[in-house]
Structure formats: structure tokens, C-alpha cells
C-alpha positions in Angstrom: 100.8 96.1 113.2 102.4 94.2 110.3 103.3 91.2 112.5 99.7 91.0 113.8 98.4 91.1 110.2 101.1 88.7 108.9 100.1 86.1 111.6 96.5 86.3 110.3 97.2 85.9 106.6 95.2 82.7 106.5 92.2 84.9 106.9 92.4 86.2 103.4 92.6 82.8 101.7 89.2 83.5 100.2 90.9 86.2 98.0 92.7 83.6 96.0 92.1 84.4 92.3 90.0 87.4 93.3 90.6 90.6 91.4 91.4 93.7 93.5 91.8 97.1 91.8 93.7 99.6 93.9 93.7 103.4 93.4 97.1 104.6 94.7 97.3 108.2 95.7 97.5 110.8 98.4 100.1 110.9 101.2 101.0 107.2 100.6 102.7 108.3 97.4 104.9 111.0 99.1 106.3 109.2 102.2 109.2 106.8 101.6 108.2 104.4 104.4 104.6 104.3 103.2 105.7 103.7 99.6 107.8 100.6 100.7 104.9 99.4 102.9 102.5 99.7 100.0 104.9 97.7 97.7 105.3 95.0 100.4 101.5 94.7 100.8 101.0 94.3 97.0 103.7 91.7 96.7 102.3 89.8 99.7 98.7 89.6 98.5 99.9 88.6 95.0 102.0 85.8 96.6 98.8 84.6 98.4 96.9 84.3 95.2 95.1 87.6 94.9 95.1 89.5 91.6 96.1 93.1 92.1 95.8 95.8 89.5 97.1 99.3 90.4 96.0 102.7 89.1 98.1 105.6 90.3 97.7 109.3 90.5 100.5 112.0 90.4 98.9 115.4 90.7 101.5 117.0 93.1 104.4 115.6 91.0 102.9 117.1 87.9 102.4 120.5 89.5 106.0 120.5 90.8 107.4 119.9 87.3 105.1 122.4 85.7 106.3 125.0 88.2 109.9 124.2 87.5 109.3 124.6 83.7 107.4 127.8 84.2 104.2 126.4 82.8 101.0 127.9 84.4 98.6 125.4 85.7 94.9 126.2 86.3 92.0 124.0 87.6 88.3 124.0 87.0 86.1 122.1 89.4 89.0 120.0 90.5 90.3 119.2 87.0 93.6 120.4 85.7 93.1 122.4 82.5 95.6 120.6 80.2 96.9 122.3 77.2 99.2 120.6 74.7 102.5 121.5 76.5 100.9 120.6 79.8 99.8 117.2 78.5 103.4 116.4 77.5 104.5 117.0 81.1 101.5 115.0 82.5 102.4 112.0 80.4 106.1 112.3 81.2 105.6 112.5 84.9 102.8 109.9 85.3 104.2 107.3 83.0 107.9 108.1 83.0 108.5 108.9 86.7 105.7 107.9 89.0 104.9 104.6 87.2 108.6 103.7 86.9 109.2 104.2 90.6 106.2 102.1 91.6 107.2 99.3 89.3 110.7 99.3 90.8 109.4 99.2 94.4 107.2 96.2 93.7 109.9 94.4 91.7 112.2 94.9 94.7 109.8 93.0 96.8 110.1 89.9 94.7 107.1 90.2 92.4 107.0 91.2 88.7 105.2 94.5 88.0 104.8 95.9 84.5 104.1 99.6 83.9 101.6 100.7 81.2 99.4 103.6 80.5 95.9 103.7 79.1 97.3 104.3 75.7 99.1 101.0 75.6 97.1 98.4 73.6 94.3 101.0 73.4 93.5 100.1 76.9 91.4 103.2 77.6 89.7 105.1 74.8 88.9 108.7 75.7 87.3 111.8 74.2 87.4 115.5 75.2 85.7 116.3 78.4 83.5 119.5 78.4 82.1 120.9 81.7 79.9 124.0 81.6 81.1 124.8 78.1 84.6 125.3 79.5 87.5 124.1 77.3 89.6 121.9 79.6 92.1 121.1 76.8 93.3 117.5 76.8 91.2 116.3 79.7 89.4 113.2 78.8 86.2 111.3 79.4 86.5 107.5 79.2 84.5 106.0 76.4 85.5 102.4 76.7 88.0 100.1 78.4 89.7 97.2 76.4 90.9 94.9 79.1 92.7 92.2 77.0 96.1 93.7 77.7 95.5 93.7 81.5 94.3 90.1 81.4 97.2 89.0 79.2 99.7 90.5 81.8 97.8 88.9 84.7 97.7 85.5 82.9 101.5 85.7 82.6 101.9 86.4 86.3 102.5 90.1 86.1 101.1 92.9 88.3 99.8 95.8 86.0 100.6 99.3 87.1 98.5 101.7 85.1 99.0 105.4 84.5 95.6 107.3 84.0 96.2 108.4 80.4 93.6 107.8 77.8 94.0 107.4 74.0 91.9 109.7 71.8 91.7 110.8 68.2 94.0 113.7 69.0 96.5 111.8 71.0 96.8 111.5 74.8 94.2 112.6 77.3 94.6 113.4 80.9 92.0 111.3 82.8 91.1 111.8 86.5 92.7 108.9 88.3 89.7 108.0 90.4 87.5 107.9 87.3 90.1 105.8 85.6 90.3 103.3 88.5 86.5 103.0 88.7 86.3 102.3 85.0 89.0 99.6 85.1 87.4 97.9 88.1 84.0 97.9 86.4 85.3 96.7 83.1 87.2 93.8 84.7 84.4 92.9 87.2 86.7 93.4 90.2 85.6 91.9 93.5 87.0 94.9 95.4 88.1 98.4 94.6 90.4 100.0 97.2 90.6 103.8 97.2 93.7 105.0 99.0 93.0 108.5 100.4 94.3 110.7 103.2 91.3 110.2 105.5 90.0 107.2 107.5 86.9 106.8 105.4 83.5 108.6 105.4 82.3 110.2 108.7 78.8 110.8 110.0 80.2 114.1 111.2 82.7 115.4 108.6 84.7 117.1 111.4 84.8 114.1 113.8 86.9 111.1 112.7 85.4 109.1 115.6 82.2 109.0 113.6 83.6 106.8 110.9 81.0 104.8 109.0 82.3 101.2 108.5 79.6 100.3 106.0 77.6 102.6 103.7 74.9 101.6 101.3 73.5 103.5 98.4 70.4 104.7 100.2 72.3 106.1 103.1 74.9 107.6 100.8 72.3 109.4 98.8 70.8 110.8 102.0 74.2 112.0 103.2 74.9 113.6 99.8 71.5 115.5 99.9 72.1 116.8 103.5 75.7 117.8 102.8 77.3 115.3 105.2 79.3 114.0 102.3 80.9 117.0 100.7 84.0 118.3 98.8 86.3 115.8 97.2 84.4 112.9 98.7 81.3 113.6 96.6 82.7 112.3 93.2 84.3 109.4 95.0 81.0 108.2 96.4 79.0 108.9 93.2 81.5 107.1 91.1 81.6 104.2 93.6 77.9 103.7 93.3 78.2 103.7 89.5 81.0 101.2 89.7 79.0 98.9 92.0 76.0 99.0 89.6 78.4 98.0 86.8 79.5 94.9 88.6 82.2 95.8 91.2 81.7 93.8 94.4 82.4 96.6 96.8 84.4 99.8 97.1 86.5 100.4 100.2 87.8 103.9 101.1 90.9 103.6 103.2 93.6 105.9 104.7 97.0 105.6 103.0 98.7 107.3 105.9 98.4 104.0 107.8 101.1 101.5 107.0 99.9 98.1 105.7 96.3 99.4 105.5 95.8 97.3 102.4 96.4 94.1 104.4 94.1 95.5 107.1 91.3 96.2 104.7 91.5 92.7 103.2 91.9 90.8 106.5 89.6 92.8 108.8 87.6 95.2 106.6 85.4 96.4 109.4 88.4 97.8 111.2 89.3 100.5 108.8 87.9 102.9 106.3 84.4 102.8 104.8 83.1 100.0 102.6 80.5 101.2 100.0 77.9 98.6 98.8 74.6 98.8 97.0 
């Protein structure tokens, strides 16, 4: 697969100087071969002139450390209730472990990555998130994105690797990584937002991968949401994708991180994998 993609690299020459924001998560973060393949893809598209910005998750790693420390972790509507002690662990794992590893992997491929969090340079300002009057602790809603630090790094030739931590009046806030990536992409006017998940995209029949939808527009997405064909964890991804598109992102592409070199595949032959979401 990689050789076939490599032989067609001229097909992505139109990506030169184009901004691609990539949400890195799911199984791709757990498998060593997939990690290395991801780093190779990022290094390659950067060398070809694309401008990648990476936002990563780290939920399983956080849960593992909390368990080791004996700190109870609860969720409400998919969000981790984050008390003060939990927030210290969240920041330590996201920025001190996951981010560092990803920076090293990309640097080892010959490019220059720099790890930052949303707190650095007041990149992401956040405030306390409240859902159904439930106190989620230090879980944040993004108020604004100050992109100057990202552009400064990019202008100097670096690849920004960003931990989804927001800066608030009371310190650090744990921000959903998907929401963080959408906000970064919208604020920077990205041509493409790649969402790395553990599925091959959005299916017409949620139980049948052969019904993958290559291209989904807003009207069809809303119909599928209303009829329940888009459900579970895909609902916030689709809703946030539409918001990001309306704020200036060119397109959102949901791809399967279990496939090696899927980033190259998505950029060279986008119809062949995942689901592209457009207005």
C-alpha cells in the first residue's frame, strides 16, 4: 500500500502550502506500527509542502494512570468529570507523555515537531463547561483560539503538536479533543480537517461497513441524524464538523486510523477511504 501511494505522490502537489489539521486518536495511538506509519505520513506530507497541525487525544492513557493512582474516574455524557487532582494527571499524561512521544516519533522521521498545549501562549482560552446543571469540574468550553503561536511555529518550519488543554481563569481545563481540533481548524481556516477514528467512515447502515458513504453533505447528514442512522459517538463528530465547515474549514474527512498510511490515502485518493463531510 505504501509503495503504491508513494509512487503517486505527485497527485498531492496541490496541497503545497495548504493547511491540514489532523485529530490523532483511537487505535492509531495504541499500536506501535501504526504510530510509526502516522509519523512517516506526517513527515512526508510536510516535506511535500503541506502544513500539518496535529491535535491528539489520550483518554485511555489518562484512565490507566488514574487507575494506578487509585483516583476514581467518572463520565457524564461522554465527558470525564475532572476534579483538581484528576486535572493534574490529565495535563501530565497529555502533555508530558502522549505529546512527547508523538514529537519524538516525527522528529525521528527527519522533520521538526514542537509539542505545546492550549495553555502555551494562551492558544486556547476556555471556561467551565456545564451540562444539565452537572458540575464536570475542570472540563472546559472553548471561548477563543489565539493562533499566533501556531503560525509562528509554522513560519519557522515546525510541525505543531497540540495537547487539548485550555487556559482558564482558574488554571487548566480538560477540553474534548474533537472539539479542540475543530476549533483550531476553524480559527486557522484549514483546507482540510482529518479525523482519525476506529471506523471506516459513516455508514448508510451503521451495522454494515460496505455501506460506507464517501461524501456526505449537510442536508443528508441532518436527515441521517434525525432518523438515527448517525448515532452514538459519531453524532458530536458530525455536528461539530458542520459547525467547522460553516466557520471556514474546507472539508472534514473521517478516516480509519487502523489502516496504515491512511493519511496519504485520504490526501491522494480521498474517495477511496472514509467519509468526507461538506456543506
